[in-house]
C-alpha positions in Angstrom: 0.0 0.0 0.0 1.1 3.6 -0.6 1.4 5.9 2.4 -2.0 7.6 2.1 -3.7 4.2 2.2 -1.3 2.7 4.8 -1.8 5.5 7.3 -5.6 4.8 7.3 -5.7 1.0 6.7 -2.3 -0.3 7.7 -3.2 -1.2 11.3 -5.9 -0.3 13.8 -8.3 1.1 11.2 -11.1 -0.1 13.4 -11.6 -1.7 16.8 -11.5 -5.5 16.4 -13.9 -6.1 19.3 -16.8 -3.7 18.4 -16.0 -2.7 14.9 -15.8 1.0 15.9 -14.1 3.1 13.3 -12.0 4.7 16.0 -10.0 2.6 18.5 -11.5 3.3 21.9 -9.8 5.1 24.7 -9.1 2.3 27.3 -9.0 4.5 30.3 -7.9 1.7 32.7 -4.9 1.3 34.9 -5.2 -2.4 35.4 -6.8 -5.4 33.8 -8.7 -8.4 35.2 -6.9 -11.7 34.9 -9.4 -14.5 34.3 -6.8 -17.3 34.7 -3.7 -16.9 36.8 -2.0 -19.7 34.9 -2.6 -18.0 31.5 -2.5 -14.2 32.1 -4.0 -12.0 29.5 -2.1 -9.7 27.1 -2.6 -6.7 29.4 -2.1 -6.5 33.1 -1.0 -3.0 34.1 -1.2 0.0 31.9 2.4 1.0 32.3 3.4 -2.3 30.7 0.7 -2.1 28.0 -2.6 -0.5 27.1 -4.8 -1.4 24.0 -5.0 2.3 22.9 -1.3 2.8 23.2 -0.6 -0.5 21.5 -2.7 0.5 18.5 -0.6 3.7 18.1 2.7 1.8 18.6 1.7 -0.8 15.9 0.7 2.0 13.5 4.0 3.9 13.7 6.0 0.7 13.4 4.2 -0.1 10.1 4.7 3.4 8.7 8.4 3.5 9.5 9.0 -0.1 8.3 10.1 -1.3 11.7 9.2 -4.3 13.8 8.4 -2.6 17.2 6.9 0.8 18.0 6.9 2.6 21.4 4.8 5.6 22.6 6.3 7.9 25.2 5.1 10.8 27.3 7.1 13.3 25.2 9.7 13.5 22.5 12.4 14.0 25.2 11.1 10.9 27.0 11.6 8.9 23.8 15.1 10.4 23.2 16.3 9.8 26.8 14.9 6.3 26.9 16.6 5.3 23.7 19.9 6.7 25.1 19.4 4.3 28.0 20.4 1.5 25.5 23.9 2.6 26.2 25.9 1.8 29.4 28.5 3.5 31.5 31.8 3.7 29.7 30.2 3.8 26.2 30.7 6.6 23.8 28.2 8.1 21.4 28.8 10.4 18.4 26.1 13.0 18.0 25.3 15.5 15.2 26.3 18.9 16.5 23.2 20.6 15.2 20.5 19.0 17.4 17.5 20.2 19.3 18.4 22.2 22.4 16.6 19.8 24.7 18.6 16.9 23.3 21.9 18.9 23.8 20.9 19.6 27.4 20.1 16.0 28.1 23.4 14.8 26.7 25.6 17.4 28.4 23.8 17.7 31.7 22.3 14.2 32.4 23.9 11.6 30.2 27.4 12.9 31.0 26.7 12.1 34.8 26.1 8.5 33.9 29.6 8.0 32.5 28.5 7.9 28.8 30.8 10.0 26.6 29.5 12.2 23.8 31.3 13.8 20.9 29.5 16.4 18.8 30.5 16.5 15.1 29.4 18.0 11.8 27.5 15.0 10.7 27.1 16.4 7.2 30.8 15.4 6.8 31.0 11.6 7.0 34.7 11.8 7.4 34.2 13.8 10.7 31.8 11.1 12.0 34.4 8.4 11.2 37.3 10.3 12.7 35.3 10.6 16.0 35.0 6.8 16.5 36.9 5.4 19.5 37.2 1.9 20.9 34.4 2.8 23.3 32.0 4.1 20.6 28.7 2.3 20.5 26.4 4.5 18.6 25.7 7.5 16.3 22.8 9.9 16.9 21.5 12.0 13.9 18.9 14.7 13.3 18.2 15.4 9.6 17.2 17.9 8.6 18.5 19.4 11.8 16.8 21.9 14.0 16.9 24.9 13.4 19.4 25.3 10.5 18.2 22.3 8.5 21.6 20.6 7.9 21.2 17.4 5.9 23.1 14.2 6.8 23.7 11.5 4.2 21.9 8.8 6.1 22.8 5.9 3.8 26.5 6.9 3.9 26.7 7.2 7.6 24.8 3.9 8.1 27.1 2.1 5.8 30.1 3.3 7.7 28.4 2.6 11.1 27.8 -1.0 10.1 31.4 -1.5 9.3 32.2 -0.5 12.9 29.1 -2.3 14.4 27.6 0.9 15.7 24.0 1.6 16.4 22.4 4.4 14.4 19.6 6.5 15.9 17.8 9.1 13.8 15.4 11.9 14.9 12.9 12.0 12.1 10.5 14.6 13.6 10.8 17.2 10.8 10.0 14.8 7.9 8.0 12.0 9.5 7.7 8.6 7.8 5.7 10.2 5.0 8.8 11.9 3.6 11.7 9.9 5.0 12.2 6.4 6.4 15.6 6.1 8.0 15.3 2.4 8.8 15.1 1.7 5.1 18.4 3.6 4.7 20.2 1.5 7.3 19.3 3.1 10.7 18.4 1.0 13.7 16.1 3.3 15.7 13.9 6.2 14.6 12.6 8.8 17.1 9.8 11.4 16.7 8.4 14.2 18.8 4.8 13.3 18.0 3.9 16.6 19.5 4.8 18.0 16.1 3.6 16.9 12.7 2.3 13.5 13.7 0.0 14.9 16.4 -0.3 18.0 14.4 -2.9 20.1 16.3 -1.0 21.6 19.2 -3.1 19.7 21.7 -0.9 16.7 22.8 2.7 16.1 24.0 4.0 12.8 22.9 7.1 10.9 21.7 7.5 7.8 19.5 10.3 5.4 18.7 10.6 2.5 16.3 13.2 -0.3 16.2 14.4 -2.1 13.1 14.7 -5.6 14.8 13.0 -7.5 17.5 16.0 -7.9 19.8 16.5 -4.2 20.0 12.8 -3.8 20.5 12.9 -6.1 23.5 15.7 -4.0 25.0 13.8 -0.8 24.5 10.6 -2.3 25.9 12.4 -3.3 29.1 13.6 0.3 29.4 10.2 1.8 28.7 8.5 -0.5 31.1 11.2 0.0 33.7 11.3 3.8 33.5 7.5 4.2 33.0 7.7 7.2 30.7 4.7 5.9 28.7 2.0 7.8 26.8 -1.5 7.8 28.4 -4.5 6.4 26.6 -6.2 9.7 26.0 -3.0 11.2 24.4 -2.4 8.0 22.4 -5.9 8.4 20.9 -5.2 12.1 20.0 -1.9 11.1 18.3 -3.7 8.4 16.3 -6.4 10.9 15.2 -3.6 13.3 14.1 -1.8 10.6 12.3 -4.7 9.9 10.0 -4.4 13.4 8.4 -0.6 13.5 8.3 -0.2 13.3 4.6 -2.8 15.9 3.8 -1.5 18.4 6.3 2.2 17.9 5.4 1.5 18.3 1.7 -0.2 21.6 2.3 2.4 22.8 4.8 5.3 21.8 2.5 3.9 23.7 -0.5 3.5 26.8 1.6 7.0 26.5 3.1 8.5 26.1 -0.3 6.8 29.2 -1.6 7.6 31.2 1.5 11.3 30.1 1.4 11.8 31.2 -2.2 10.0 34.5 -1.5 12.2 35.1 1.6 15.3 34.4 -0.3 14.6 37.4 -2.5 13.5 39.8 0.2 16.1 42.5 0.9 15.5 42.5 4.7 16.5 38.8 5.0 20.2 37.9 5.1 19.9 34.1 4.8 17.3 31.4 4.3 17.6 27.8 5.5 15.3 25.4 3.6 16.4 22.1 1.9 14.0 22.8 -1.1 16.2 25.7 -2.2 18.7 24.7 -4.8 21.4 26.8 -3.1 21.1 24.7 0.1 24.2 22.6 0.6 22.3 19.5 1.4 19.6 19.9 -1.3 20.7 17.0 -3.5 21.3 14.6 -0.6 17.8 15.5 0.6 16.3 14.8 -2.8 18.0 11.4 -2.9 17.0 10.2 0.6 13.6 11.8 1.1 10.5 12.4 -0.9 9.8 15.9 0.3 11.4 18.9 2.0 9.0 19.4 4.8 7.1 22.4 6.2 9.9 23.9 8.4 12.3 26.7 7.3 14.5 29.2 9.1 15.6 32.7 8.1 18.0 35.2 9.5 17.2 38.9 9.7 20.5 39.9 11.3 19.9 40.9 14.9 17.7 40.4 17.9 16.2 43.9 17.4 15.2 43.1 13.9 13.8 39.7 14.9 11.8 41.3 17.7 10.3 43.8 15.1 9.1 40.9 13.1 7.5 39.1 16.0 5.9 42.3 17.1 4.3 43.0 13.8 3.2 39.6 12.4 -0.5 38.9 12.9 -1.3 35.4 11.5 1.4 33.0 12.8 1.4 32.2 16.5 4.7 32.8 18.3 5.3 29.6 20.2 7.7 26.9 21.3 6.8 24.2 18.8 6.2 23.3 15.2 4.3 21.0 12.9 0.8 22.2 13.7 -2.3 23.2 11.6 -1.5 26.8 12.4 1.7 28.5 11.2 4.2 28.9 14.1 7.1 31.3 14.4 9.8 30.5 16.9 12.9 32.3 18.2 15.5 29.5 18.7 17.9 31.4 20.9 15.2 32.0 23.5 13.0 28.9 22.8 14.2 25.6 21.3 17.9 26.3 22.0 17.7 28.5 25.0 19.4 25.8 27.1 22.4 25.7 24.8 25.3 28.0 25.8 25.8 31.1 23.6 29.2 30.0 22.3 27.7 26.6 21.3 24.8 28.3 19.5 27.1 30.6 17.6 29.2 27.7 16.4 26.1 26.2 14.9 24.8 29.3 13.2 22.0 29.8 15.7 22.2 33.6 15.8 20.2 36.3 17.5 18.6 37.1 14.2 17.4 33.6 13.4 13.7 32.9 13.1 12.2 29.4 12.6 8.9 29.1 10.7 6.7 26.0 10.6 4.1 26.5 7.8 0.5 25.5 8.7 -2.7 25.3 6.7 -3.5 29.0 6.2 -3.7 30.4 2.7 -0.1 30.8 1.5 -0.6 34.3 0.0 -2.1 35.5 3.3 1.0 34.3 5.1 3.3 36.0 2.6 1.4 39.3 2.8 1.6 39.2 6.6 5.3 38.5 6.6 5.8 41.2 3.9 4.2 43.9 6.0 6.5 43.0 8.9 9.7 42.6 6.8 9.1 45.7 4.7 9.6 47.9 7.8 13.2 46.8 8.1 16.2 48.3 6.3 17.6 46.1 3.6 20.9 44.2 3.8 23.6 45.4 1.5 24.9 41.8 1.1 22.8 38.7 1.3 24.5 35.4 2.3 22.3 33.6 -0.2 22.4 35.5 -3.4 19.1 36.0 -5.2 20.4 34.5 -8.4 21.0 31.1 -6.8 17.4 30.5 -6.1 15.9 29.0 -9.2 12.6 27.1 -9.1 12.6 23.5 -10.1 
């Protein structure tokens, strides 16, 4: 089945007990055991819940994995997956990751005796050079947040297999609709389902999928042991959002593409980050490993003062700490998604005081452009743009 059909009919398209078109919310903490010698599939909701199970099966099918897991948040999924490693292990991490991931790795994981080295993962040779005898895994985020760097997943996975390393990929920005890392050689895929998969700014959730059963058993032990599970109500909300993922992402991506090309020509914008632009360094890798460029872009207006002027004047997008919703969201990474990252680390990664992240929603594209235009037109133009206008040709 193609994705649009699979997302609706792949698993859990109706309740097998009643035939209900929506899997019920099993709001139960414990389950009656009719036979102590032959216990039922469910006993205690931390260990398993029918509503959560339906979501976990659905995401496993869509990512092409064998086992899915639903967590209380994206960070719960990320931190639980890192528990696959032990004291003394070493992990290589793409330097351009979500600020919450950076905080967990540097403030929490480091206290457990697990070493971390940040590298520019767009350069496979840098990933290879960081391998030590203690290295056990590689963690990637592509496109990265918020400067949308693109890692060649197939190339990194091939190298990782030569060294028997686990490859973990945060696939939040593209979802399994546009990119399936497991098919490119990764071992674990992670999502903040709060974003595009949930899609309505009404649920906080995380998902993970493993490529093989043995790894799935290990992650289940961690999930059950730590208890960072997604509740039944939230599992149902994520499943509801999942059904419209393709339709929403198609619309958001078309808007993002149009807005990115328009911003690239605006004199008040110094630089635009969007993989759909031909000038983007990772454009061709993205075209090869994904079927779309997604609904997220970032653009730099040069300073905090200029960025604040934009936020003060826009009327349609909401200004918030998230992305991937039905409404367009503007975020300010230095004070939001990457506020926990030290200034010097942000600057190394190009996360400047003038950087704004935009997640395109379902509004009319021209209305969004007009709103952005009235805000940007009030700013003085740049004499020199990092991305020259002539480099942005439409496909």
